[in-house]
C-alpha positions in Angstrom: -0.5 0.0 0.1 0.8 3.7 -0.8 0.2 5.9 1.9 0.9 9.9 1.9 3.8 10.1 4.0 2.7 10.9 8.3 5.6 13.2 8.5 8.0 15.8 6.4 8.9 19.0 5.9 6.6 21.4 4.8 8.0 24.8 2.7 5.4 27.7 2.0 4.9 28.2 -1.5 7.0 31.0 -1.9 9.7 29.1 -1.3 12.0 27.1 -4.1 12.2 23.8 -2.1 8.5 23.9 -2.0 7.0 20.4 -3.8 5.4 22.3 -6.5 8.6 23.8 -8.0 10.1 20.2 -7.7 9.6 19.3 -11.5 7.5 21.1 -14.6 4.8 19.0 -14.6 3.5 20.1 -11.5 2.9 24.2 -11.6 1.9 23.5 -15.3 -0.9 20.6 -15.1 -2.7 22.5 -12.0 -2.5 26.1 -14.1 -3.7 24.0 -17.6 -6.6 22.5 -15.6 -7.6 25.9 -13.9 -7.4 27.4 -16.9 -9.3 24.6 -19.2 -12.3 24.7 -16.0 -12.6 28.9 -16.3 -11.8 29.9 -19.8 -14.3 27.5 -21.1 -17.3 28.7 -19.4 -16.4 32.3 -19.5 -16.3 32.5 -23.4 -19.4 30.0 -23.7 -20.9 33.1 -21.5 -20.0 36.0 -23.6 -20.7 33.5 -27.4 -24.4 33.2 -26.0 -24.9 36.4 -25.0 -25.0 35.9 -21.4 -22.4 38.6 -20.5 -22.1 41.7 -21.7 -19.1 42.9 -24.2 -15.7 42.6 -23.4 -13.1 44.4 -25.8 -10.6 41.3 -24.5 -13.1 38.3 -24.6 -13.3 37.8 -28.4 -12.8 34.7 -30.6 -9.2 35.6 -31.4 -8.5 35.5 -27.2 -10.5 32.1 -27.5 -8.4 30.6 -29.7 -5.5 32.1 -28.9 -5.8 31.3 -24.9 -6.8 27.6 -25.6 -3.9 26.9 -28.0 -1.2 29.2 -26.2 -2.2 29.0 -22.6 -3.9 26.1 -21.9 -2.4 23.1 -24.7 1.2 25.1 -24.3 1.3 25.2 -20.4 0.6 21.2 -20.6 3.4 21.2 -23.7 6.2 23.0 -21.6 5.5 21.2 -18.6 5.6 17.5 -20.2 8.8 18.3 -21.9 10.8 20.0 -19.1 9.5 16.6 -17.0 10.5 14.4 -20.0 13.7 16.2 -20.4 15.2 15.1 -17.0 14.3 11.4 -18.1 15.7 11.9 -21.5 19.1 13.4 -20.6 19.4 12.6 -16.6 20.2 16.3 -16.2 18.0 18.8 -14.4 14.9 20.8 -16.2 14.5 24.0 -14.5 13.3 23.9 -10.8 12.5 26.1 -7.9 12.9 29.5 -8.6 13.6 29.1 -12.2 10.7 27.4 -12.7 8.3 29.4 -10.3 9.5 32.3 -12.7 8.2 30.5 -15.7 5.3 29.8 -14.2 4.5 33.3 -13.3 5.3 34.7 -16.6 2.3 32.0 -18.1 0.1 33.4 -15.3 1.1 37.4 -16.4 0.6 36.2 -19.9 -2.9 35.1 -18.9 -4.0 37.9 -17.0 -2.6 40.9 -19.9 -4.3 38.5 -22.2 -7.8 39.5 -20.6 -7.4 43.1 -19.4 -3.9 44.8 -20.8 -3.9 46.6 -24.0 -2.8 44.3 -26.8 1.0 45.7 -27.6 1.9 45.0 -23.9 -0.1 41.7 -24.0 1.6 40.8 -27.1 5.2 41.6 -25.1 4.5 39.5 -21.7 2.9 36.5 -24.0 5.8 36.8 -26.1 8.0 36.0 -23.6 7.1 32.6 -22.3 7.6 29.4 -25.1 11.3 31.5 -25.9 12.3 31.1 -22.3 10.6 27.7 -21.8 12.4 26.6 -25.1 15.9 28.3 -24.2 15.6 26.4 -20.9 14.6 22.8 -23.0 17.6 23.9 -25.3 20.6 24.4 -22.7 19.4 20.6 -21.2 19.6 19.2 -24.7 22.5 20.8 -25.8 24.4 19.9 -22.5 23.3 16.4 -22.8 24.3 16.0 -26.6 20.7 14.6 -26.8 20.1 15.6 -31.3 17.5 13.3 -31.3 14.9 15.7 -29.4 16.4 18.9 -30.9 13.5 18.7 -33.4 11.5 20.2 -30.0 13.5 22.9 -29.9 12.3 23.6 -33.8 9.1 23.2 -33.4 8.7 25.7 -30.2 10.3 28.5 -32.2 7.6 27.6 -34.6 5.0 28.0 -32.2 6.6 31.1 -31.3 6.3 32.5 -34.6 3.1 31.6 -35.0 2.6 33.3 -31.7 4.1 36.6 -33.1 2.1 36.1 -36.1 -1.2 36.2 -34.2 -0.7 39.1 -32.4 0.9 40.8 -35.2 -2.5 40.3 -37.2 -4.4 41.3 -34.3 -2.1 44.9 -34.1 -2.9 45.3 -37.4 1.1 44.9 -38.0 0.3 42.1 -39.9 -2.3 41.7 -43.6 -3.3 38.6 -42.5 -6.6 37.2 -40.2 -5.5 35.8 -36.5 -7.4 32.4 -37.5 -4.5 31.4 -39.7 -1.4 31.4 -36.9 -3.9 29.9 -35.1 -4.3 26.9 -37.4 -0.5 26.8 -37.8 0.3 26.4 -33.9 -2.7 23.1 -33.9 -1.0 21.8 -36.9 2.8 21.8 -35.1 1.4 20.9 -31.7 0.0 17.8 -33.5 2.9 17.1 -35.2 4.1 16.9 -31.6 1.6 14.7 -30.9 2.4 11.9 -33.5 6.0 12.0 -32.8 5.8 11.6 -29.3 2.6 9.1 -29.2 4.5 7.1 -31.5 7.5 7.0 -29.6 5.6 5.7 -26.2 2.0 4.9 -26.7 3.4 1.7 -28.1 5.4 0.9 -25.2 3.1 2.0 -22.6 0.7 -0.7 -24.5 3.0 -3.6 -24.7 3.7 -2.7 -20.9 0.5 -2.7 -19.9 -1.9 -4.7 -22.1 -0.8 -8.5 -22.0 -0.4 -10.0 -25.6 -0.2 -6.8 -27.8 3.0 -6.8 -28.9 2.7 -3.8 -31.2 3.7 -3.5 -34.5 6.6 -1.1 -34.7 8.2 -0.4 -38.4 10.3 2.6 -37.9 10.6 3.0 -41.8 6.7 3.1 -41.9 6.5 5.5 -39.1 8.9 8.0 -41.3 6.7 7.5 -43.9 3.6 8.3 -41.6 4.7 11.5 -40.2 6.4 12.4 -43.3 2.8 12.2 -44.8 1.8 14.2 -41.9 4.2 17.1 -42.4 3.4 17.6 -46.0 -0.3 17.9 -44.9 0.2 20.3 -41.9 2.6 22.3 -44.8 0.0 22.5 -47.2 -2.8 23.5 -45.1 -0.2 26.2 -43.6 0.9 27.6 -46.8 -2.4 27.3 -48.9 -2.1 24.5 -51.2 -5.3 24.7 -53.8 -8.5 23.2 -52.3 -7.8 19.5 -53.7 -4.2 19.3 -52.9 -4.8 20.0 -49.9 -7.7 17.7 -49.6 -5.4 14.7 -50.9 -2.7 15.3 -48.2 -4.9 15.5 -45.6 -6.7 12.3 -46.7 -3.1 10.8 -46.9 -2.0 12.0 -43.4 -5.7 10.5 -41.9 -4.7 6.7 -43.9 -1.3 6.9 -42.4 -2.1 7.7 -39.0 -5.3 5.3 -38.9 -2.8 2.6 -40.4 0.3 3.8 -37.5 -2.4 3.4 -34.7 -4.2 0.1 -35.8 -0.2 -1.8 -35.5 -0.4 -0.6 -31.9 -3.8 -2.9 -31.1 -5.9 -0.3 -29.6 -8.9 -3.7 -29.7 -5.8 -4.6 -26.4 -6.7 -1.5 -24.6 -10.5 -1.9 -23.5 -9.9 -3.2 -20.1 -6.9 -0.3 -19.4 -8.6 2.8 -19.4 -4.9 4.7 -18.9 -4.2 2.9 -22.2 -7.8 3.5 -24.4 -7.3 7.3 -23.4 -4.3 7.5 -25.5 -5.2 5.2 -28.2 -8.7 6.6 -28.7 -7.2 9.9 -28.6 -4.8 9.8 -31.2 -7.6 8.4 -33.5 -8.9 11.6 -33.3 -6.2 12.7 -35.2 -7.3 10.6 -38.2 -10.7 12.3 -37.8 -9.1 15.8 -38.1 -7.5 14.8 -40.8 -10.2 13.8 -42.6 -12.9 16.4 -42.0 -9.8 18.8 -42.7 -9.9 16.8 -46.4 -13.7 17.5 -46.5 -13.7 20.9 -45.5 -10.5 21.7 -48.3 -13.4 20.5 -50.7 -16.3 22.6 -49.3 -17.7 20.3 -47.5 -18.2 21.2 -43.8 -15.8 23.7 -42.3 -12.4 23.8 -41.0 -13.9 24.7 -37.3 -15.4 21.3 -37.2 -12.3 19.6 -37.7 -10.3 21.7 -35.9 -12.1 21.2 -33.3 -11.8 17.4 -33.8 -8.1 17.7 -33.4 -7.7 19.7 -30.1 -10.8 18.6 -28.3 -10.4 15.3 -29.2 -7.2 14.7 -30.3 -4.7 17.3 -28.0 -7.2 17.2 -25.5 -7.0 14.0 -24.9 -3.8 13.2 -25.1 -3.5 16.0 -22.4 -5.6 14.4 -20.2 -4.3 10.9 -20.8 -0.7 12.0 -20.5 -1.6 14.4 -17.4 -3.1 11.4 -15.2 -0.4 9.0 -16.3 2.6 11.5 -15.4 1.7 12.5 -12.4 1.0 9.5 -10.6 4.6 8.1 -12.3 6.0 11.0 -11.4 4.6 11.4 -7.8 5.3 7.9 -6.9 1.7 6.1 -7.1 0.7 2.9 -9.0 -0.6 3.3 -12.1 -3.8 2.0 -12.3 -6.7 4.7 -13.3 -9.6 3.9 -10.8 -13.3 5.5 -11.5 -12.3 9.3 -10.9 -9.7 8.7 -13.9 -12.3 6.7 -15.9 -14.9 9.5 -15.8 -12.6 12.0 -16.7 -11.8 9.9 -20.0 -15.0 9.7 -20.5 -16.2 13.6 -20.1 -13.6 14.5 -21.9 -14.3 12.4 -25.3 -17.9 13.2 -24.5 -16.9 16.8 -25.0 -15.4 16.6 -28.1 -18.2 14.4 -29.3 -20.9 16.9 -28.8 -18.3 19.6 -29.9 -17.7 18.2 -33.5 -21.6 17.4 -33.2 -22.3 21.1 -33.1 -20.1 22.1 -36.0 -22.3 19.6 -38.0 -25.9 19.7 -36.2 -28.8 21.9 -37.4 -28.3 25.3 -36.3 -31.2 25.1 -33.3 -29.5 22.5 -31.8 -25.9 24.2 -31.5 -26.0 26.1 -28.7 -27.2 22.8 -26.4 -24.6 20.9 -28.2 -22.0 24.0 -27.1 -23.2 24.2 -23.5 -23.4 20.1 -23.0 -19.5 20.0 -24.8 -18.6 23.0 -22.8 -20.0 21.6 -19.3 -17.9 17.7 -19.6 -15.1 19.7 -20.3 -15.1 21.5 -17.6 -15.8 18.9 -15.4 -13.3 16.7 -16.9 -10.4 19.3 -15.9 -12.5 19.4 -12.6 -12.4 16.0 -11.2 -8.5 16.5 -12.2 -8.1 19.5 -10.1 -9.6 17.7 -7.1 -8.3 14.4 -7.6 -4.6 15.3 -8.7 -4.2 18.6 -7.5 -2.8 17.2 -3.9 -0.6 14.6 -5.7 1.0 17.8 -7.9 1.1 19.9 -4.9 2.8 17.3 -2.1 5.9 15.7 -2.2 6.5 12.2 -3.8 5.1 9.4 -1.9 8.1 7.3 -1.9 10.2 9.8 -1.3 12.1 10.5 -4.2 13.2 13.8 -5.9 10.8 15.3 -8.1 
């Protein structure tokens, strides 16, 4: 039995020795979940006309905060945690980690309250600071295999700058295009990291799974995904963009099939990863249709964000928290409820984009409720784990 330690040193939150600042996943998982719980109801209240008009709470604010606030917080928290495992070197902790978290919080406040130029200045600090911290660790360790992540973080910074430039009228583009680019870059991170860990997790937990992983085929599949991402971002003609997106859907589906998802049904910690990864296939299929004028790009991108991105985020946040706080790698009723809620939210949100207009508001409210309840449950169960020291007494 693993229980909470009965005694132990207790440090104040403002101390760099507090358990919250021990490793990157701790503060950023809590902050991302808080944003998820609060910002979706806030956006829906304004979108549905239940709240007064706001110069800050706009469609641009909503899409930006869900990508560069919520998703990027989890990406950075995960990478700072994985970076230490990959290299054996310390990633930011203590006061350094607290400083990164403070910049992230300041950016969220600025995006809600400050003039556009000031919000942009603060918001554009976070990703370069996090990327530099990660680069230093990988460089010291000679870890070239994961340097592509620094490139992707750099491209995400460019997309963020383009979003702010468009909002201030500096760039002659809409704000949605940089957000689409950022979402697809995060999907690319999911495709690479997911391909490394999902088959391994499946083989370790599901008896007799024996995932089929063919490095050459994986490289081809990733190349197709990169081509589809580039086609959409750089505005390829409709038929070409549709063809590339459809190929990415098929390549991703074939890759996932080799990981034996049918073997995961008894293991919530596994099926949430497989089901969420499957949303990448759905998202690319919907993008292919949207490129041909069938359906909307918004619906496709919500499949990629709510279904794939948020699903994988919830699956990885619970898994990494259990593992890195010294707990048993088992999903109970609370975890299963989180997974079911986030997937229900994805189906409802994609359905809202396809349903008759009269149904849209109800489906959006139901999707938002499932989303917020999922992350609220995560905070209720997992915030104490993240706030306290590891139960096994180890570092991290």
